[in-house]
C-alpha angles and dihedrals in degrees: 000000000000092000090050092052091049089052091050091049092049090049090050097049094043091054098250095124118083131221127218092280093052096253126118113291093218126039114180112242094007105062112089119238091240091058092048090050092049091050093048091050089051092049093051093042089057090048093052094046091050090049092050090049091052091050093050091049091049091050091051092052092047092050090050092050094048091047091051091048091050092051092049092049091049091050093048091051091050092049091052091053092057 
């Protein structure tokens, strides 16, 4: 994830990202500081939201696996009692 964010930042500051009109999003010496700050906040907000989504998906998978394991252990204990 960190490498991806570094790549996005390099793309932004080298002018390879496009704005709504199709021009470069960042032009050195012409882009106002406020616009740069807004874009950086957007870049890191996307990174955090993606990370949180990955964590929630991982938690869902872990809960499913532990639930399945608990059911299987319960079934094996019941079968041994018969």
